[in-house]
FIKOLZA-1660 file (N, C-alpha, C; in steps of 0.1 Angstrom, whole numbers, plus 5000, padded with zeros to 4 digits):
% residues 230
   i   px   py   pz ch aa at
   1 5009 4985 4999  A  M  N
   1 5000 5001 4998  A  M CA
   1 5011 5015 4997  A  M  C
   2 5003 5027 4989  A  S  N
   2 5013 5037 4990  A  S CA
   2 5005 5042 4996  A  S  C
   3 5011 5052 5002  A  L  N
   3 5007 5071 5011  A  L CA
   3 5016 5078 5002  A  L  C
   4 5004 5089 4999  A  V  N
   4 5013 5100 4988  A  V CA
   4 5006 5113 5001  A  V  C
   5 5017 5122 5003  A  A  N
   5 5009 5137 5008  A  A CA
   5 5017 5148 5002  A  A  C
   6 5012 5160 5002  A  G  N
   6 5012 5171 4997  A  G CA
   6 5014 5181 5011  A  G  C
   7 5017 5190 5007  A  S  N
   7 5022 5202 5018  A  S CA
   7 5022 5209 5013  A  S  C
   8 5019 5224 5020  A  Y  N
   8 5020 5239 5016  A  Y CA
   8 5030 5244 5010  A  Y  C
   9 5044 5236 5014  A  E  N
   9 5056 5240 5012  A  E CA
   9 5058 5237 4995  A  E  C
  10 5050 5231 4986  A  R  N
  10 5052 5230 4975  A  R CA
  10 5059 5213 4973  A  R  C
  11 5060 5206 4986  A  F  N
  11 5061 5192 4986  A  F CA
  11 5055 5180 4984  A  F  C
  12 5060 5171 4977  A  I  N
  12 5055 5157 4977  A  I CA
  12 5059 5149 4982  A  I  C
  13 5055 5143 4993  A  W  N
  13 5059 5128 4999  A  W CA
  13 5049 5114 4998  A  W  C
  14 5058 5106 4993  A  G  N
  14 5055 5095 4983  A  G CA
  14 5064 5082 5000  A  G  C
  15 5050 5070 5008  A  F  N
  15 5056 5066 5011  A  F CA
  15 5052 5046 5013  A  F  C
  16 5058 5041 5011  A  K  N
  16 5051 5027 5013  A  K CA
  16 5050 5017 5027  A  K  C
  17 5037 5013 5030  A  L  N
  17 5032 5012 5043  A  L CA
  17 5037 4995 5042  A  L  C
  18 5044 4989 5049  A  K  N
  18 5049 4975 5055  A  K CA
  18 5048 4970 5062  A  K  C
  19 5041 4957 5061  A  T  N
  19 5040 4951 5076  A  T CA
  19 5056 4946 5077  A  T  C
  20 5056 4946 5097  A  L  N
  20 5072 4937 5099  A  L CA
  20 5074 4923 5100  A  L  C
  21 5087 4917 5093  A  K  N
  21 5083 4906 5091  A  K CA
  21 5081 4893 5109  A  K  C
  22 5083 4903 5114  A  H  N
  22 5081 4896 5126  A  H CA
  22 5073 4897 5134  A  H  C
  23 5057 4905 5126  A  S  N
  23 5047 4913 5135  A  S CA
  23 5037 4908 5122  A  S  C
  24 5026 4904 5123  A  T  N
  24 5017 4906 5114  A  T CA
  24 5005 4921 5115  A  T  C
  25 5009 4926 5127  A  E  N
  25 5000 4937 5137  A  E CA
  25 5005 4951 5134  A  E  C
  26 5023 4953 5133  A  T  N
  26 5025 4961 5135  A  T CA
  26 5032 4970 5120  A  T  C
  27 5031 4979 5114  A  L  N
  27 5029 4988 5099  A  L CA
  27 5045 4992 5106  A  L  C
  28 5047 5000 5095  A  T  N
  28 5060 5006 5094  A  T CA
  28 5060 5017 5077  A  T  C
  29 5067 5028 5079  A  L  N
  29 5069 5036 5063  A  L CA
  29 5080 5037 5057  A  L  C
  30 5078 5033 5048  A  S  N
  30 5097 5035 5039  A  S CA
  30 5090 5045 5032  A  S  C
  31 5102 5057 5028  A  P  N
  31 5103 5068 5018  A  P CA
  31 5105 5060 5008  A  P  C
  32 5096 5063 5001  A  L  N
  32 5097 5066 4985  A  L CA
  32 5103 5072 4975  A  L  C
  33 5100 5086 4981  A  F  N
  33 5102 5105 4970  A  F CA
  33 5099 5113 4978  A  F  C
  34 5108 5126 4975  A  S  N
  34 5101 5133 4981  A  S CA
  34 5108 5148 4973  A  S  C
  35 5098 5155 4968  A  F  N
  35 5105 5167 4959  A  F CA
  35 5095 5182 4958  A  F  C
  36 5099 5189 4956  A  P  N
  36 5094 5202 4953  A  P CA
  36 5082 5201 4941  A  P  C
  37 5073 5195 4939  A  S  N
  37 5062 5193 4927  A  S CA
  37 5059 5207 4923  A  S  C
  38 5054 5210 4935  A  H  N
  38 5039 5224 4925  A  H CA
  38 5053 5238 4932  A  H  C
  39 5045 5248 4922  A  L  N
  39 5051 5262 4926  A  L CA
  39 5044 5267 4937  A  L  C
  40 5036 5267 4943  A  S  N
  40 5030 5272 4948  A  S CA
  40 5019 5257 4961  A  S  C
  41 5019 5261 4970  A  P  N
  41 5011 5248 4984  A  P CA
  41 5001 5242 4973  A  P  C
  42 5000 5227 4975  A  I  N
  42 4999 5218 4977  A  I CA
  42 4981 5216 4979  A  I  C
  43 4976 5216 4971  A  K  N
  43 4955 5215 4979  A  K CA
  43 4953 5199 4981  A  K  C
  44 4955 5194 4966  A  S  N
  44 4947 5181 4971  A  S CA
  44 4954 5171 4962  A  S  C
  45 4955 5158 4970  A  V  N
  45 4960 5145 4965  A  V CA
  45 4951 5136 4959  A  V  C
  46 4958 5128 4951  A  A  N
  46 4948 5110 4952  A  A CA
  46 4959 5101 4945  A  A  C
  47 4949 5091 4948  A  V  N
  47 4961 5080 4944  A  V CA
  47 4952 5067 4942  A  V  C
  48 4953 5058 4930  A  A  N
  48 4944 5047 4926  A  A CA
  48 4955 5039 4919  A  A  C
  49 4955 5025 4927  A  G  N
  49 4966 5014 4921  A  G CA
  49 4983 5022 4919  A  G  C
  50 4988 5024 4912  A  S  N
  50 4997 5030 4906  A  S CA
  50 5004 5043 4903  A  S  C
  51 4987 5053 4897  A  V  N
  51 4989 5065 4897  A  V CA
  51 4989 5072 4910  A  V  C
  52 4996 5085 4911  A  A  N
  52 4989 5093 4918  A  A CA
  52 4986 5109 4912  A  A  C
  53 4986 5118 4920  A  V  N
  53 4981 5131 4912  A  V CA
  53 4977 5141 4922  A  V  C
  54 4984 5154 4922  A  S  N
  54 4985 5164 4929  A  S CA
  54 4981 5177 4922  A  S  C
  55 4972 5183 4931  A  G  N
  55 4965 5198 4923  A  G CA
  55 4971 5210 4934  A  G  C
  56 4974 5222 4930  A  G  N
  56 4981 5234 4933  A  G CA
  56 4972 5244 4930  A  G  C
  57 4976 5254 4936  A  S  N
  57 4977 5265 4937  A  S CA
  57 4982 5275 4925  A  S  C
  58 4992 5268 4919  A  D  N
  58 5001 5272 4904  A  D CA
  58 4991 5265 4893  A  D  C
  59 4980 5266 4896  A  D  N
  59 4968 5255 4886  A  D CA
  59 4974 5248 4875  A  D  C
  60 4978 5233 4882  A  T  N
  60 4984 5226 4875  A  T CA
  60 4983 5216 4884  A  T  C
  61 4983 5204 4874  A  I  N
  61 4979 5194 4881  A  I CA
  61 4994 5176 4879  A  I  C
  62 4998 5174 4889  A  K  N
  62 5010 5167 4883  A  K CA
  62 5006 5145 4886  A  K  C
  63 5013 5146 4879  A  I  N
  63 5010 5130 4875  A  I CA
  63 5020 5117 4877  A  I  C
  64 5019 5114 4887  A  Y  N
  64 5031 5104 4892  A  Y CA
  64 5028 5091 4893  A  Y  C
  65 5041 5079 4885  A  D  N
  65 5041 5069 4885  A  D CA
  65 5046 5062 4897  A  D  C
  66 5040 5053 4907  A  L  N
  66 5046 5052 4922  A  L CA
  66 5051 5040 4922  A  L  C
  67 5054 5031 4909  A  S  N
  67 5061 5019 4908  A  S CA
  67 5074 5019 4900  A  S  C
  68 5076 5039 4901  A  T  N
  68 5093 5042 4899  A  T CA
  68 5096 5053 4904  A  T  C
  69 5086 5061 4913  A  S  N
  69 5087 5070 4925  A  S CA
  69 5094 5081 4916  A  S  C
  70 5086 5081 4903  A  S  N
  70 5090 5093 4896  A  S CA
  70 5079 5099 4890  A  S  C
  71 5079 5114 4888  A  E  N
  71 5069 5125 4884  A  E CA
  71 5069 5124 4872  A  E  C
  72 5057 5122 4861  A  I  N
  72 5059 5115 4847  A  I CA
  72 5049 5125 4837  A  I  C
  73 5043 5136 4845  A  G  N
  73 5039 5144 4838  A  G CA
  73 5028 5155 4843  A  G  C
  74 5025 5164 4837  A  S  N
  74 5013 5177 4844  A  S CA
  74 5005 5178 4834  A  S  C
  75 4991 5182 4839  A  L  N
  75 4985 5188 4832  A  L CA
  75 4980 5204 4836  A  L  C
  76 4982 5213 4827  A  N  N
  76 4972 5228 4823  A  N CA
  76 4962 5229 4822  A  N  C
  77 4956 5220 4820  A  D  N
  77 4943 5225 4815  A  D CA
  77 4931 5231 4828  A  D  C
  78 4938 5230 4841  A  P  N
  78 4929 5238 4851  A  P CA
  78 4928 5254 4853  A  P  C
  79 4915 5258 4852  A  T  N
  79 4909 5270 4855  A  T CA
  79 4914 5279 4867  A  T  C
  80 4919 5276 4874  A  S  N
  80 4926 5281 4888  A  S CA
  80 4924 5271 4899  A  S  C
  81 4933 5275 4908  A  T  N
  81 4937 5266 4918  A  T CA
  81 4925 5254 4919  A  T  C
  82 4933 5240 4925  A  V  N
  82 4926 5231 4919  A  V CA
  82 4931 5225 4938  A  V  C
  83 4914 5221 4936  A  T  N
  83 4911 5222 4956  A  T CA
  83 4905 5209 4954  A  T  C
  84 4904 5200 4947  A  S  N
  84 4904 5184 4947  A  S CA
  84 4903 5178 4940  A  S  C
  85 4907 5166 4942  A  L  N
  85 4909 5155 4930  A  L CA
  85 4904 5141 4934  A  L  C
  86 4899 5131 4924  A  V  N
  86 4892 5119 4922  A  V CA
  86 4899 5114 4913  A  V  C
  87 4904 5100 4918  A  L  N
  87 4910 5090 4906  A  L CA
  87 4897 5079 4908  A  L  C
  88 4893 5080 4894  A  Y  N
  88 4884 5072 4895  A  Y CA
  88 4887 5057 4888  A  Y  C
  89 4887 5038 4899  A  T  N
  89 4885 5029 4891  A  T CA
  89 4874 5020 4891  A  T  C
  90 4870 5015 4880  A  P  N
  90 4860 5009 4881  A  P CA
  90 4868 4993 4888  A  P  C
  91 4857 4986 4892  A  P  N
  91 4857 4971 4900  A  P CA
  91 4865 4961 4892  A  P  C
  92 4867 4964 4882  A  S  N
  92 4868 4957 4872  A  S CA
  92 4887 4960 4869  A  S  C
  93 4890 4972 4869  A  L  N
  93 4907 4975 4876  A  L CA
  93 4913 4974 4885  A  L  C
  94 4920 4970 4888  A  H  N
  94 4925 4969 4901  A  H CA
  94 4943 4978 4897  A  H  C
  95 4948 4981 4889  A  S  N
  95 4963 4987 4888  A  S CA
  95 4962 5003 4878  A  S  C
  96 4946 5002 4872  A  F  N
  96 4952 5018 4866  A  F CA
  96 4935 5027 4866  A  F  C
  97 4937 5036 4868  A  P  N
  97 4924 5041 4872  A  P CA
  97 4922 5045 4855  A  P  C
  98 4903 5048 4857  A  R  N
  98 4894 5049 4842  A  R CA
  98 4899 5066 4841  A  R  C
  99 4896 5078 4851  A  N  N
  99 4891 5086 4852  A  N CA
  99 4896 5095 4858  A  N  C
 100 4901 5109 4857  A  L  N
 100 4904 5116 4868  A  L CA
 100 4892 5127 4865  A  L  C
 101 4886 5132 4879  A  F  N
 101 4881 5144 4880  A  F CA
 101 4887 5158 4889  A  F  C
 102 4886 5166 4884  A  S  N
 102 4894 5174 4892  A  S CA
 102 4884 5188 4892  A  S  C
 103 4881 5197 4909  A  A  N
 103 4876 5210 4909  A  A CA
 103 4884 5216 4911  A  A  C
 104 4879 5230 4907  A  Y  N
 104 4882 5241 4909  A  Y CA
 104 4875 5253 4919  A  Y  C
 105 4889 5264 4920  A  D  N
 105 4881 5275 4931  A  D CA
 105 4876 5284 4921  A  D  C
 106 4874 5285 4912  A  D  N
 106 4864 5295 4905  A  D CA
 106 4849 5284 4898  A  D  C
 107 4850 5275 4907  A  G  N
 107 4835 5264 4907  A  G CA
 107 4835 5252 4893  A  G  C
 108 4841 5252 4888  A  H  N
 108 4839 5245 4874  A  H CA
 108 4845 5238 4879  A  H  C
 109 4845 5228 4873  A  V  N
 109 4848 5207 4875  A  V CA
 109 4851 5202 4863  A  V  C
 110 4865 5198 4862  A  S  N
 110 4865 5189 4847  A  S CA
 110 4869 5175 4846  A  S  C
 111 4871 5169 4833  A  F  N
 111 4867 5154 4834  A  F CA
 111 4882 5154 4825  A  F  C
 112 4887 5139 4828  A  Y  N
 112 4895 5136 4818  A  Y CA
 112 4898 5122 4821  A  Y  C
 113 4905 5113 4809  A  D  N
 113 4905 5101 4800  A  D CA
 113 4916 5097 4810  A  D  C
 114 4917 5085 4817  A  A  N
 114 4927 5089 4824  A  A CA
 114 4939 5078 4820  A  A  C
 115 4936 5074 4806  A  D  N
 115 4947 5067 4800  A  D CA
 115 4943 5071 4784  A  D  C
 116 4954 5079 4783  A  P  N
 116 4965 5090 4782  A  P CA
 116 4961 5101 4791  A  P  C
 117 4955 5100 4799  A  F  N
 117 4954 5113 4803  A  F CA
 117 4948 5125 4797  A  F  C
 118 4934 5127 4789  A  V  N
 118 4934 5141 4782  A  V CA
 118 4922 5144 4783  A  V  C
 119 4918 5156 4783  A  H  N
 119 4911 5164 4792  A  H CA
 119 4896 5159 4783  A  H  C
 120 4888 5156 4785  A  L  N
 120 4873 5153 4781  A  L CA
 120 4865 5168 4780  A  L  C
 121 4863 5173 4795  A  K  N
 121 4854 5185 4796  A  K CA
 121 4856 5193 4808  A  K  C
 122 4852 5205 4807  A  T  N
 122 4849 5214 4817  A  T CA
 122 4837 5222 4819  A  T  C
 123 4832 5221 4833  A  M  N
 123 4817 5223 4835  A  M CA
 123 4818 5232 4844  A  M  C
 124 4811 5244 4846  A  K  N
 124 4807 5253 4854  A  K CA
 124 4794 5247 4865  A  K  C
 125 4800 5242 4877  A  V  N
 125 4787 5236 4886  A  V CA
 125 4784 5243 4900  A  V  C
 126 4792 5252 4903  A  H  N
 126 4795 5262 4915  A  H CA
 126 4792 5275 4909  A  H  C
 127 4786 5286 4920  A  K  N
 127 4789 5301 4919  A  K CA
 127 4805 5306 4921  A  K  C
 128 4809 5302 4933  A  K  N
 128 4818 5301 4939  A  K CA
 128 4827 5289 4937  A  K  C
 129 4836 5289 4945  A  G  N
 129 4846 5277 4946  A  G CA
 129 4842 5264 4951  A  G  C
 130 4847 5255 4948  A  V  N
 130 4844 5239 4947  A  V CA
 130 4851 5237 4961  A  V  C
 131 4850 5233 4970  A  N  N
 131 4857 5228 4980  A  N CA
 131 4859 5217 4981  A  N  C
 132 4850 5205 4977  A  D  N
 132 4852 5191 4975  A  D CA
 132 4840 5182 4968  A  D  C
 133 4848 5173 4964  A  M  N
 133 4840 5164 4948  A  M CA
 133 4839 5150 4952  A  M  C
 134 4831 5144 4950  A  S  N
 134 4827 5126 4956  A  S CA
 134 4825 5120 4947  A  S  C
 135 4829 5106 4941  A  V  N
 135 4823 5103 4928  A  V CA
 135 4816 5087 4935  A  V  C
 136 4806 5088 4932  A  H  N
 136 4801 5072 4932  A  H CA
 136 4805 5061 4929  A  H  C
 137 4804 5052 4938  A  P  N
 137 4813 5033 4932  A  P CA
 137 4808 5031 4918  A  P  C
 138 4799 5038 4909  A  S  N
 138 4799 5031 4904  A  S CA
 138 4804 5039 4889  A  S  C
 139 4808 5051 4891  A  G  N
 139 4816 5061 4884  A  G CA
 139 4804 5072 4877  A  G  C
 140 4794 5070 4877  A  K  N
 140 4785 5078 4866  A  K CA
 140 4778 5092 4876  A  K  C
 141 4779 5094 4884  A  L  N
 141 4775 5101 4896  A  L CA
 141 4786 5112 4905  A  L  C
 142 4789 5125 4904  A  G  N
 142 4794 5137 4913  A  G CA
 142 4787 5144 4919  A  G  C
 143 4790 5140 4931  A  L  N
 143 4789 5152 4945  A  L CA
 143 4792 5167 4942  A  L  C
 144 4789 5177 4943  A  T  N
 144 4806 5185 4947  A  T CA
 144 4799 5196 4960  A  T  C
 145 4807 5202 4968  A  V  N
 145 4802 5212 4978  A  V CA
 145 4808 5225 4977  A  V  C
 146 4801 5235 4978  A  G  N
 146 4808 5245 4975  A  G CA
 146 4807 5259 4983  A  G  C
 147 4820 5271 4981  A  R  N
 147 4820 5278 4992  A  R CA
 147 4802 5287 4992  A  R  C
 148 4799 5290 4976  A  D  N
 148 4786 5293 4978  A  D CA
 148 4770 5286 4986  A  D  C
 149 4778 5274 4996  A  E  N
 149 4767 5269 5003  A  E CA
 149 4756 5259 4997  A  E  C
 150 4764 5251 4984  A  C  N
 150 4751 5246 4977  A  C CA
 150 4758 5232 4976  A  C  C
 151 4747 5220 4970  A  L  N
 151 4758 5209 4970  A  L CA
 151 4752 5207 4953  A  L  C
 152 4760 5202 4950  A  G  N
 152 4759 5200 4932  A  G CA
 152 4759 5185 4929  A  G  C
 153 4746 5178 4920  A  M  N
 153 4751 5165 4916  A  M CA
 153 4755 5164 4900  A  M  C
 154 4759 5165 4896  A  I  N
 154 4767 5161 4886  A  I CA
 154 4767 5146 4874  A  I  C
 155 4759 5144 4862  A  N  N
 155 4759 5132 4860  A  N CA
 155 4771 5131 4853  A  N  C
 156 4776 5123 4855  A  L  N
 156 4794 5120 4850  A  L CA
 156 4792 5110 4831  A  L  C
 157 4778 5104 4833  A  V  N
 157 4777 5099 4815  A  V CA
 157 4776 5112 4804  A  V  C
 158 4765 5120 4812  A  R  N
 158 4763 5128 4804  A  R CA
 158 4771 5141 4801  A  R  C
 159 4775 5149 4810  A  G  N
 159 4789 5155 4815  A  G CA
 159 4780 5168 4816  A  G  C
 160 4769 5168 4825  A  R  N
 160 4759 5178 4830  A  R CA
 160 4757 5180 4846  A  R  C
 161 4752 5191 4847  A  R  N
 161 4750 5191 4862  A  R CA
 161 4729 5189 4861  A  R  C
 162 4730 5176 4873  A  S  N
 162 4715 5174 4874  A  S CA
 162 4710 5176 4887  A  S  C
 163 4716 5181 4895  A  F  N
 163 4707 5186 4903  A  F CA
 163 4718 5194 4914  A  F  C
 164 4707 5207 4923  A  F  N
 164 4717 5218 4927  A  F CA
 164 4706 5221 4940  A  F  C
 165 4716 5229 4948  A  C  N
 165 4701 5230 4965  A  C CA
 165 4714 5237 4966  A  C  C
 166 4705 5246 4978  A  K  N
 166 4711 5251 4991  A  K CA
 166 4714 5249 5005  A  K  C
 167 4724 5248 5006  A  L  N
 167 4726 5238 5022  A  L CA
 167 4723 5247 5033  A  L  C
 168 4722 5262 5034  A  G  N
 168 4723 5273 5041  A  G CA
 168 4733 5273 5048  A  G  C
 169 4742 5265 5044  A  K  N
 169 4757 5264 5054  A  K CA
 169 4767 5257 5043  A  K  C
 170 4779 5261 5041  A  E  N
 170 4791 5263 5037  A  E CA
 170 4796 5247 5042  A  E  C
 171 4793 5236 5034  A  A  N
 171 4801 5225 5036  A  A CA
 171 4817 5221 5030  A  A  C
 172 4824 5220 5033  A  E  N
 172 4837 5216 5033  A  E CA
 172 4839 5203 5025  A  E  C
 173 4830 5194 5031  A  I  N
 173 4841 5180 5024  A  I CA
 173 4824 5172 5025  A  I  C
 174 4823 5161 5016  A  V  N
 174 4815 5156 5008  A  V CA
 174 4819 5139 5002  A  V  C
 175 4815 5132 5006  A  E  N
 175 4822 5119 5003  A  E CA
 175 4806 5107 5005  A  E  C
 176 4811 5097 4995  A  F  N
 176 4800 5087 4993  A  F CA
 176 4805 5074 5003  A  F  C
 177 4794 5069 5005  A  G  N
 177 4802 5056 5012  A  G CA
 177 4807 5047 5004  A  G  C
 178 4808 5029 5010  A  C  N
 178 4814 5024 4997  A  C CA
 178 4806 5018 4991  A  C  C
 179 4794 5016 4997  A  G  N
 179 4781 5010 4994  A  G CA
 179 4776 5023 4983  A  G  C
 180 4777 5029 4982  A  G  N
 180 4770 5042 4972  A  G CA
 180 4755 5042 4974  A  G  C
 181 4750 5036 4989  A  D  N
 181 4734 5044 4988  A  D CA
 181 4733 5056 5000  A  D  C
 182 4746 5054 5004  A  K  N
 182 4748 5071 5015  A  K CA
 182 4758 5081 5008  A  K  C
 183 4762 5091 5017  A  F  N
 183 4765 5103 5011  A  F CA
 183 4771 5108 5027  A  F  C
 184 4779 5115 5029  A  F  N
 184 4785 5124 5039  A  F CA
 184 4788 5136 5040  A  F  C
 185 4785 5142 5045  A  M  N
 185 4795 5161 5045  A  M CA
 185 4795 5165 5053  A  M  C
 186 4806 5172 5057  A  G  N
 186 4812 5178 5062  A  G CA
 186 4810 5190 5070  A  G  C
 187 4801 5197 5076  A  T  N
 187 4798 5211 5084  A  T CA
 187 4804 5214 5093  A  T  C
 188 4814 5222 5094  A  G  N
 188 4821 5232 5108  A  G CA
 188 4822 5215 5118  A  G  C
 189 4811 5216 5125  A  E  N
 189 4820 5206 5137  A  E CA
 189 4805 5195 5135  A  E  C
 190 4802 5191 5123  A  T  N
 190 4790 5184 5123  A  T CA
 190 4793 5170 5114  A  T  C
 191 4788 5158 5107  A  V  N
 191 4788 5154 5096  A  V CA
 191 4776 5148 5099  A  V  C
 192 4768 5154 5087  A  S  N
 192 4751 5148 5081  A  S CA
 192 4752 5132 5071  A  S  C
 193 4744 5129 5074  A  V  N
 193 4745 5112 5067  A  V CA
 193 4732 5115 5057  A  V  C
 194 4733 5110 5042  A  H  N
 194 4719 5111 5036  A  H CA
 194 4720 5104 5025  A  H  C
 195 4705 5100 5022  A  E  N
 195 4705 5093 5016  A  E CA
 195 4708 5097 4998  A  E  C
 196 4716 5086 4991  A  A  N
 196 4720 5092 4977  A  A CA
 196 4712 5093 4966  A  A  C
 197 4702 5083 4967  A  E  N
 197 4687 5085 4959  A  E CA
 197 4680 5097 4963  A  E  C
 198 4681 5109 4975  A  D  N
 198 4675 5118 4971  A  D CA
 198 4676 5133 4979  A  D  C
 199 4689 5128 4989  A  A  N
 199 4693 5137 4992  A  A CA
 199 4691 5141 5011  A  A  C
 200 4677 5130 5014  A  K  N
 200 4671 5127 5028  A  K CA
 200 4684 5129 5035  A  K  C
 201 4682 5138 5047  A  L  N
 201 4691 5133 5054  A  L CA
 201 4689 5125 5064  A  L  C
 202 4694 5121 5069  A  V  N
 202 4691 5103 5078  A  V CA
 202 4697 5107 5092  A  V  C
 203 4709 5113 5095  A  S  N
 203 4712 5114 5111  A  S CA
 203 4726 5128 5106  A  S  C
 204 4725 5132 5116  A  E  N
 204 4740 5141 5120  A  E CA
 204 4749 5136 5132  A  E  C
 205 4759 5135 5134  A  L  N
 205 4769 5138 5142  A  L CA
 205 4778 5151 5144  A  L  C
 206 4778 5153 5157  A  K  N
 206 4782 5164 5160  A  K CA
 206 4794 5160 5171  A  K  C
 207 4804 5165 5166  A  G  N
 207 4818 5172 5178  A  G CA
 207 4819 5181 5182  A  G  C
 208 4829 5179 5191  A  E  N
 208 4832 5195 5198  A  E CA
 208 4847 5203 5190  A  E  C
 209 4854 5195 5179  A  K  N
 209 4860 5199 5170  A  K CA
 209 4854 5204 5154  A  K  C
 210 4863 5213 5146  A  R  N
 210 4862 5211 5132  A  R CA
 210 4863 5197 5124  A  R  C
 211 4853 5193 5114  A  V  N
 211 4857 5183 5109  A  V CA
 211 4867 5190 5098  A  V  C
 212 4877 5177 5095  A  L  N
 212 4888 5180 5078  A  L CA
 212 4888 5168 5074  A  L  C
 213 4883 5160 5077  A  C  N
 213 4884 5150 5067  A  C CA
 213 4876 5140 5068  A  C  C
 214 4874 5134 5059  A  L  N
 214 4861 5116 5063  A  L CA
 214 4865 5106 5052  A  L  C
 215 4867 5091 5060  A  A  N
 215 4871 5080 5056  A  A CA
 215 4862 5069 5054  A  A  C
 216 4857 5068 5039  A  P  N
 216 4846 5053 5038  A  P CA
 216 4853 5040 5048  A  P  C
 217 4847 5032 5056  A  A  N
 217 4847 5020 5057  A  A CA
 217 4838 5014 5053  A  A  C
 218 4841 5000 5049  A  T  N
 218 4831 4988 5048  A  T CA
 218 4822 4984 5060  A  T  C
 219 4828 4989 5069  A  V  N
 219 4820 4987 5083  A  V CA
 219 4814 4995 5086  A  V  C
 220 4810 5010 5082  A  G  N
 220 4809 5023 5087  A  G CA
 220 4816 5034 5077  A  G  C
 221 4817 5043 5085  A  F  N
 221 4824 5055 5085  A  F CA
 221 4829 5064 5093  A  F  C
 222 4842 5065 5087  A  V  N
 222 4853 5070 5098  A  V CA
 222 4856 5090 5099  A  V  C
 223 4853 5101 5104  A  S  N
 223 4857 5108 5102  A  S CA
 223 4865 5113 5113  A  S  C
 224 4875 5123 5112  A  F  N
 224 4882 5127 5117  A  F CA
 224 4884 5145 5121  A  F  C
 225 4883 5149 5136  A  M  N
 225 4877 5161 5138  A  M CA
 225 4891 5168 5143  A  M  C
 226 4894 5174 5143  A  I  N
 226 4905 5180 5140  A  I CA
 226 4908 5199 5143  A  I  C
 227 4915 5201 5156  A  S  N
 227 4913 5217 5154  A  S CA
 227 4929 5225 5154  A  S  C
 228 4932 5235 5149  A  S  N
 228 4944 5240 5153  A  S CA
 228 4945 5248 5167  A  S  C
 229 4956 5243 5170  A  C  N
 229 4963 5251 5184  A  C CA
 229 4972 5264 5187  A  C  C
 230 4968 5267 5176  A  I  N
 230 4975 5279 5171  A  I CA
 230 4959 5293 5172  A  I  C
% end
């Protein structure tokens, strides 16, 4: 398993997650690469199989080959700061993603064919910047949340926005569950659970700290609530 991280200092790091020989429960990280990939802070990173991508404030998407620990190219199509990246891999494929979806600070979303990373379409989804994007396990539907306090739904097959609604609050995070029947949004200190079919609110989980990231799991959903100590 590979772990890729970006920083505000323009650097990107790659690590290999390994199990120690004499222990099946103890894991260790082995460095793969580290270099200043972007000209400005890195805002988003995504990994699928042997491919990793990163997007930053320099309006550029970088592509990496994890098998050789090297940068293999870049995409200069972004219209603004890259705020979210999603690599979609169908269940039938394991080593290489089929599509790349990217969201930007000017409200646009772009579609790419991941082999060989050809730009397919860019469309306007939000009036203000997109905070986050998530793709349904089927690859046919995408969700976005933005600084305009709205939720957008995109038909990824036809390449058009199919639903748009006002939330009343700005959501920073949106994520589909592994099964695709529900999605989750992080708004301030609250995680809300919704039905994917009609966006009906199922429940809310409130914490004492701001939610910074959400991660799906096969037995539920994991949220990380972290606040700055500054």
